[in-house]
RODO-2510 file (C-alpha; in nm, 4 decimals, decimal comma):
residues 264
     n   res          X          Y          Z
     1     m    -1,8028     0,8171     0,9610
     2     t    -1,6943     0,4751     0,8344
     3     t    -1,5549     0,2507     1,1099
     4     i    -1,3144    -0,0231     1,0890
     5     e    -1,5972    -0,2683     1,2321
     6     d    -1,7922    -0,1662     0,8737
     7     i    -1,5088    -0,2838     0,6857
     8     l    -1,4950    -0,5776     0,8283
     9     a    -1,8607    -0,6869     0,8351
    10     l    -1,7949    -0,6326     0,4298
    11     d    -1,8548    -0,9860     0,2664
    12     g    -1,5971    -1,0816    -0,0121
    13     r    -1,4893    -1,3997    -0,2006
    14     p    -1,1929    -1,6037    -0,1193
    15     a    -0,8570    -1,5324    -0,3414
    16     d    -0,8404    -1,7514    -0,6005
    17     q    -0,4697    -1,8436    -0,5509
    18     r    -0,2002    -1,7986    -0,2604
    19     i     0,1753    -1,7101    -0,3744
    20     i     0,4930    -1,7699    -0,0917
    21     y     0,7468    -1,5539    -0,1442
    22     g     0,9393    -1,6298     0,1846
    23     d     1,0089    -1,8540     0,4474
    24     d     0,7733    -1,7032     0,7374
    25     s     0,4345    -1,7644     0,7658
    26     e     0,3372    -1,3590     0,6953
    27     q     0,5345    -1,4380     0,3740
    28     f     0,2510    -1,4462     0,0970
    29     i     0,0371    -1,3138    -0,1936
    30     e    -0,2967    -1,3727    -0,2004
    31     l    -0,4204    -1,3389    -0,5657
    32     w    -0,7636    -1,2437    -0,6801
    33     t    -0,8651    -1,2510    -1,0877
    34     p    -1,1582    -1,1470    -1,2627
    35     s    -1,4140    -1,4262    -1,3577
    36     n    -1,4875    -1,2648    -1,6866
    37     t    -1,1424    -1,1267    -1,9256
    38     n    -1,2170    -1,2858    -2,2550
    39     d    -0,8479    -1,4697    -2,2381
    40     k    -0,6714    -1,0875    -2,2457
    41     p    -0,4313    -0,9285    -2,0235
    42     v    -0,5887    -0,7825    -1,7296
    43     p    -0,4114    -0,4435    -1,5264
    44     v    -0,2609    -0,5663    -1,1741
    45     i    -0,3095    -0,3865    -0,8950
    46     v    -0,0584    -0,4639    -0,6267
    47     l    -0,2694    -0,3967    -0,2828
    48     i    -0,0927    -0,3087     0,0561
    49     h    -0,3298    -0,3027     0,4167
    50     g    -0,2663    -0,0818     0,6688
    51     g    -0,3012    -0,1266     1,0226
    52     c    -0,0314     0,0115     1,1830
    53     w     0,2166    -0,2380     1,0829
    54     l     0,0951    -0,4295     1,4037
    55     a     0,0629    -0,7826     1,4446
    56     k    -0,2774    -0,7890     1,5198
    57     h    -0,3758    -0,5734     1,1531
    58     d    -0,3555    -0,8410     0,9227
    59     i    -0,4696    -0,8628     0,5450
    60     s    -0,8004    -1,0325     0,6374
    61     h    -0,9486    -0,6927     0,6435
    62     i    -0,8504    -0,6150     0,2956
    63     r    -1,0165    -0,8967     0,1196
    64     p    -1,3324    -0,7549     0,0720
    65     l    -1,1643    -0,4407    -0,1445
    66     a    -0,9203    -0,7137    -0,3188
    67     a    -1,2122    -0,8941    -0,4133
    68     t    -1,4010    -0,6011    -0,5306
    69     i    -1,1572    -0,4781    -0,7509
    70     a    -1,1172    -0,7896    -0,9290
    71     d    -1,4651    -0,8211    -1,0059
    72     r    -1,4713    -0,4997    -1,1446
    73     g    -1,2060    -0,6382    -1,4311
    74     y    -0,8128    -0,6586    -1,2457
    75     a    -0,5619    -0,8809    -1,0907
    76     v    -0,5350    -0,7665    -0,7172
    77     w    -0,1749    -0,9222    -0,6029
    78     t    -0,2841    -0,8534    -0,2095
    79     i     0,0555    -0,8504    -0,0052
    80     e     0,0506    -0,9868     0,3563
    81     y     0,4307    -0,8903     0,5458
    82     r     0,5685    -0,9347     0,8874
    83     r     0,4598    -0,6515     1,1331
    84     l     0,5608    -0,5139     1,4634
    85     d     0,5641    -0,7660     1,7230
    86     q     0,6465    -1,0603     1,4444
    87     a     0,9932    -1,2411     1,3796
    88     g     1,1282    -1,0321     1,1132
    89     g     0,9088    -0,7402     1,1088
    90     g     0,9703    -0,3725     1,1629
    91     w     1,2259    -0,1939     1,0303
    92     p     1,3931    -0,3305     0,7827
    93     g     1,1636    -0,6727     0,7390
    94     s     0,8365    -0,4549     0,6811
    95     f     0,9532    -0,2576     0,3678
    96     l     1,1949    -0,5681     0,2532
    97     d     0,8995    -0,8182     0,2618
    98     v     0,6481    -0,5405    -0,0014
    99     a     0,9716    -0,4942    -0,1895
   100     a     1,0170    -0,8799    -0,2576
   101     a     0,6388    -0,9252    -0,3277
   102     i     0,6236    -0,6689    -0,6018
   103     d     0,9162    -0,8330    -0,7384
   104     l     0,7847    -1,1343    -0,7674
   105     i     0,5487    -1,0140    -1,0091
   106     p     0,8101    -0,9934    -1,3471
   107     g     0,9206    -1,3351    -1,3377
   108     f     0,5717    -1,4615    -1,2024
   109     q     0,4112    -1,6719    -1,4888
   110     d     0,0889    -1,6331    -1,5839
   111     p    -0,0142    -1,5034    -1,8983
   112     l    -0,3745    -1,3138    -1,7314
   113     l    -0,1424    -1,0353    -1,5943
   114     d    -0,0372    -0,7562    -1,7895
   115     k     0,3010    -0,6934    -1,6849
   116     n     0,3057    -0,3397    -1,8331
   117     r    -0,0178    -0,2037    -1,6413
   118     v     0,0538    -0,2550    -1,2692
   119     v    -0,0236    -0,0220    -0,9870
   120     l     0,0832    -0,0278    -0,6275
   121     l    -0,2500     0,0778    -0,4111
   122     g    -0,2068     0,1065    -0,0382
   123     h    -0,3866     0,2158     0,2830
   124     s    -0,3103     0,3890     0,5605
   125     a     0,0680     0,2169     0,6553
   126     g     0,0247     0,0166     0,3230
   127     g    -0,0539     0,3317     0,1699
   128     l     0,3353     0,4879     0,3302
   129     m     0,4159     0,1356     0,1640
   130     a     0,3210     0,2081    -0,1611
   131     a     0,4360     0,5324    -0,1678
   132     w     0,7638     0,4526    -0,0237
   133     a     0,7994     0,1882    -0,3225
   134     a     0,7379     0,4466    -0,6023
   135     g     1,0508     0,6150    -0,5461
   136     r     1,2349     0,3040    -0,3911
   137     s     1,4495     0,3016    -0,7432
   138     r     1,6325     0,6236    -0,5437
   139     l     1,8055     0,4256    -0,3087
   140     a     2,1533     0,3584    -0,3207
   141     a     2,2956     0,0076    -0,3002
   142     d     2,4692     0,0810     0,0424
   143     q     2,1471     0,1783     0,2043
   144     a     1,9337    -0,0851     0,3962
   145     l     1,6111    -0,0737     0,1940
   146     y     1,7986    -0,1257    -0,1450
   147     r     1,6983    -0,4057    -0,3261
   148     e     1,8497    -0,4857    -0,6710
   149     n     1,6380    -0,3803    -1,0142
   150     p     1,3552    -0,3074    -0,8274
   151     f     1,0514    -0,3711    -1,0857
   152     g     0,9148    -0,0225    -1,1648
   153     p     0,4833    -0,0354    -1,1718
   154     v     0,3419     0,2443    -1,4161
   155     g     0,1900     0,4291    -1,0974
   156     a     0,1066     0,4276    -0,7241
   157     i    -0,2099     0,4989    -0,5745
   158     g    -0,1752     0,5929    -0,1424
   159     l    -0,5253     0,6102    -0,0003
   160     a    -0,5104     0,8034     0,3282
   161     a    -0,1178     0,7506     0,3407
   162     i     0,0850     0,8688     0,6047
   163     t     0,3600     0,9995     0,3928
   164     d     0,5176     1,2022     0,6055
   165     l     0,7228     0,9528     0,8744
   166     s     0,9102     1,2437     1,0559
   167     d     0,6045     1,4624     1,1265
   168     y     0,3978     1,1290     1,1973
   169     v     0,5884     0,9773     1,4693
   170     g     0,5635     1,3214     1,6778
   171     g     0,2095     1,2003     1,7701
   172     g     0,0828     1,0223     2,0925
   173     s    -0,1799     0,7599     1,8943
   174     l    -0,0898     0,3884     1,8943
   175     c    -0,0453     0,4535     1,5610
   176     e     0,1691     0,7297     1,5662
   177     q     0,3585     0,5043     1,8465
   178     s     0,3946     0,2312     1,6049
   179     a     0,6118     0,4001     1,3698
   180     l     0,7699     0,5084     1,5936
   181     r     0,8493     0,1514     1,6649
   182     l     0,8494     0,0640     1,3032
   183     m     1,1638     0,3342     1,2305
   184     e     1,3393     0,2658     1,5873
   185     g     1,3786     0,5886     1,7047
   186     t     1,2805     0,9514     1,6157
   187     p     1,4290     1,1645     1,3213
   188     e     1,7232     1,2983     1,5105
   189     e     1,8221     0,9380     1,6337
   190     q     1,7818     0,7804     1,2959
   191     p     1,7978     1,0156     1,0001
   192     e     1,9235     0,8206     0,6997
   193     r     1,6280     0,5953     0,8244
   194     y     1,3908     0,8172     0,7479
   195     a     1,5480     0,9544     0,4449
   196     q     1,5211     0,6060     0,3166
   197     a     1,1645     0,5273     0,3998
   198     s     0,9609     0,8662     0,4084
   199     p     0,7795     0,9396     0,1105
   200     a     0,8191     1,3137     0,1947
   201     l     1,1602     1,2736     0,1876
   202     l     1,2646     0,9919    -0,0594
   203     g     0,9655     1,1705    -0,3397
   204     s     0,8254     0,9089    -0,6574
   205     d     1,0190     0,8143    -0,9700
   206     i     0,6934     0,7440    -1,0724
   207     p     0,2909     0,9348    -1,1264
   208     l     0,1523     0,8823    -0,7632
   209     v    -0,1522     0,9632    -0,6396
   210     l    -0,2565     1,0647    -0,3163
   211     i    -0,6770     1,0240    -0,2075
   212     h    -0,6867     1,1515     0,1474
   213     g    -1,0403     1,2535     0,2989
   214     n    -1,0476     1,6118     0,5188
   215     a    -1,2102     1,4255     0,8041
   216     d    -0,9458     1,1781     0,8846
   217     e    -0,8850     1,1053     1,2148
   218     f    -0,5965     0,8538     1,2012
   219     v    -0,3561     1,0393     0,9306
   220     p    -0,4013     1,4095     0,8940
   221     v    -0,5050     1,5550     0,5718
   222     q    -0,1685     1,7701     0,5159
   223     h     0,0187     1,4159     0,4754
   224     a    -0,1636     1,3958     0,1453
   225     r     0,0533     1,7282     0,0160
   226     a     0,3816     1,6001     0,1907
   227     v     0,5307     1,4430    -0,1418
   228     p     0,5827     1,7469    -0,3796
   229     e     0,5641     1,4853    -0,7189
   230     a     0,2112     1,3847    -0,5890
   231     t    -0,0851     1,4478    -0,7237
   232     v    -0,3464     1,5092    -0,4896
   233     h    -0,7301     1,4605    -0,4151
   234     i    -0,8824     1,5711    -0,0686
   235     l    -1,2437     1,4382    -0,0535
   236     e    -1,5044     1,6415     0,1613
   237     g    -1,6391     1,4630     0,4902
   238     s    -1,4376     1,1311     0,4221
   239     g    -1,2810     0,9895     0,7246
   240     h    -0,9754     0,7726     0,7272
   241     f    -1,2065     0,4241     0,6473
   242     e    -1,4346     0,5314     0,3305
   243     l    -1,1553     0,4833     0,1087
   244     i    -1,1517     0,1189     0,1538
   245     h    -1,5062     0,0591     0,1804
   246     t    -1,6690    -0,0290    -0,1153
   247     e    -2,0358     0,1342    -0,0706
   248     t    -1,9095     0,4623    -0,0273
   249     p    -1,8452     0,7608    -0,2841
   250     a    -1,5102     0,7456    -0,2096
   251     f    -1,4591     0,3972    -0,3284
   252     a    -1,5774     0,5894    -0,6615
   253     c    -1,2970     0,7963    -0,6703
   254     v    -1,0803     0,5183    -0,5699
   255     m    -1,1806     0,3033    -0,8999
   256     d    -1,1460     0,6235    -1,0926
   257     a    -0,8049     0,6762    -1,0055
   258     i    -0,7208     0,3107    -1,0976
   259     e    -0,8576     0,3348    -1,4006
   260     k    -0,6790     0,6485    -1,5123
   261     m    -0,3479     0,4731    -1,4262
   262     t    -0,3972     0,1552    -1,6238
   263     a    -0,5083     0,3317    -1,9190
   264     k    -0,2965     0,2498    -2,2251
***
């Protein structure tokens, strides 16, 4: 079974550009671009890392994945965001950071980025963020996670994504308890927050693909089936980290989903 240590051992080239979207040191984007584009615009993959929304798990572990996807012909817009135990992180700041970073894309001046082929891609807690962003156009103006005129990607892909927060916060693991801290209460205590933030309740307005291993020890496989609108792929024998390890068979399934979603 692939572990987080295996992910951390991967090599990857540095990002090509760093983009600031807020005043906090955690509010930045790393942009990877392919080396050979023939001056043609390329699809954009908005990559959102996981790590239970905890401060100690930052963008660094997802960089090899970003570099690999870029080297296969994509621009990769990788988001760092404020997390638990950081000023402004948690509710609602972590969500609003992800939204702000996505909404920066339309105004970003780079002819290499094909803004008509933007796909969200997130893993674990970042998978929740990607699936949530796929439905955020449904939010009302009086809700805390609302942003006016949200940018609409062509689709979203969740890898081992947490999709049902109401179910997840009932567990006793560190990540499950972090989800409870993120929401600052149970579904009974904060029903409006769960309605806004949980993809299982919010749904999706764009094509959503959920890829999950049936041997995932961190996010139960039923989360892949919790969003009615989603297309689901269950990978036999895969755990939580195979999906973001670039040398596994599971990663081939991820690239296939990206290629299909960005095809014109």
